[in-house]
C-alpha positions, 0 to 999 in steps of 0.5 A, a space after each residue: 500500500 502506497 503512502 498516499 493510499 494509506 493516508 486516505 485510508 486513515 482519513 476515511 477511518 477517522 471520518 467513519 469513527 466520527 460518523 459512528 460516534 455521532 450516530 451513537 450520541 443521537 441514538 442515546 440522546 434522542 432515543 434513551 434520553 428523550 424517552 426517559 425525560 418524557 416519561 417522567 416529565 412531571 417530576 422535574 421542578 420545573 420541567 422546562 429546564 429539562 426541556 431546555 437542557 435537551 434542546 441544547 444537546 440536540 442543537 449541538 448534535 445538529 451542528 455536528 451533522 452540518 459540520 460533518 456534511 461540510 467536512 469541517 471541524 468545530 475549530 475555535 467555538 469548540 471550548 464555548 460549545 463544551 461549556 454550554 454542554 456542561 452548563 446544560 448538565 448543571 441546569 438539568 441537575 439543578 432541577 432534578 428531584 432529590 435522590 434521583 442522581 444516576 437513576 432512570 430519572 437522571 437522563 442527562 447522566 448518560 447523554 451529555 457525555 456522548 455529546 461532549 465526546 462528539 465535539 472533542 473527538 478530533 482533539 487530544 485524549 486529555 481533552 475528552 478525559 477532562 470533559 468526562 471528569 467535569 461531567 462526572 464531578 457535576 453529578 457527584 456534587 449533586 449526589 453529595 449535596 442534594 441527595 443522601 450519599 448512602 452506600 447504595 446511592 454511591 454504589 449506583 453512581 460508581 456502577 453507572 460511571 463505568 459506562 458513562 465514562 468508560 465507553 466514551 473514553 474508549 472511543 476517544 482512545 481509538 480516535 487518538 490512535 487513528 489521529 496519531 497514525 494519520 499524522 505519522 502517515 502524512 509526515 512519512 508521505 511528505 518526507 517521501 515526496 520531498 525525497 522524490 522532488 530532491 531526487 528529480 532536481 538532482 537528476 535534472 541538474 545532472 542532465 543540465 551539467 551533461 548538456 552544458 559539457 556537451 555544448 562546450 566540448 565542440 569548441 572550448 575543450 579543444 581550445 583548452 587541450 591545445 593550450 595544455 599540450 602547447 600546440 596553441 600559443 597564448 600570445 597568438 592574437 588568433 588564440 586570444 580571440 578564440 579564448 575571449 569568444 569561448 569565455 563569452 560563450 561560457 558566461 552566456 551558458 551560465 546565464 541561461 540557467 538563471 530565472 529572470 524576467 527578460 532572459 535575452 537582455 540578461 544573457 546579452 549583459 553577461 556577454 558585454 561583461 566579458 568585453 568590459 573586463 578587457 577594457 572595451 567600452 560597451 553601450 547596451 540599449 534596449 527598446 520595446 517589448 517582445 516575447 521571450 525567445 526560446 533557448 535555441 533562438 536566443 543563442 543565435 541572436 546572441 552569437 553575433 554579439 558575443 563574437 563581436 564583443 569578444 574581438 572588439 578593440 576599444 568600443 562597441 554598441 549593442 541595440 535590442 529592438 523588439 515587438 510582438 512581430 520582430 526581435 532585432 539584436 544588432 552590434 557595431 564594434 571596431 573588430 576584425 573579420 568575424 566568422 559566424 556559424 549559420 543560425 541553427 534555429 528557424 526564423 533567425 536571419 543574420 546580416 553583416 556589413 564590414 567597413 574599414 575598421 568597423 563591423 555591423 551585424 544584426 540578428 533578427 527573429 520573427 516570432 509570429 512567422 515561426 508560429 505560423 510555420 508550425 
């Protein structure tokens, strides 16, 4: 049995116990209690107090039915409801004839206990125990003060207390056990879910690292191997340009994992940072609003910029203009010849213009056209 099924099963058992306890309380209050009160209504002084006490217990049980149907608990009003139940018990004993405590005339002795347990069923066991003791204490005070505490009366009270306290307390014990099992199962389920999430996050991180390594293996790793075995010289200007380009690509690769509102501008800023570190003055200007391009499109849009910025001598200007129909990334810089691979993403076009000492490059992407082609 899985943890989720176990949690649902325990919740169903708790709800079933709540329904069963309510049915027992209704049967005792409206069956045994009501019939005992009506048969001896003429002996109460006054009888209206007993009717009021019964109405209180009936109203509490009716409220429990409503809460049960709506799958809710008593919440904050619980203590007030328990106080009302104990007050109804005290009211009944105040108008009970002398010498009738824990007899058939004392109908509330075996009725109010079940009503209180219904209200406290989802609370810790001590709550039900304290209520039952308070209910018992009310009857005992009436017995000792208003009745003749004979041996027979005390024996009758003790015998009746076994069922009045024992049976509801057993139900409260079962409810407490089910509550503990349910809480333990829920905690275990949460721990398993957290472990699964952590495992999924670790697996996804590993896949990302492998993907990044594969992306770097085509250009960066051969460059590092050449520098390590001496086949490439660090003082060679061409090698230096390759190193600058690969550094910009790595910065862009790391920036792709960041969660930002505008990933295209975020990655362009990282590309510009590489040029800024080597003393190139970079201006970045963004105008308009545009949808976030997919990762493959962003790489094609930024490839011309990072290559140009990495090889610029002193100054460069990057301009991003976007709308819902077009995203354009252009760069002007004083650099030499720039060799760019063809765009891999569909819908991306790159144009280049070379003058004596300046290079202008623009990469464009049309989101609506790409969506129509799909």
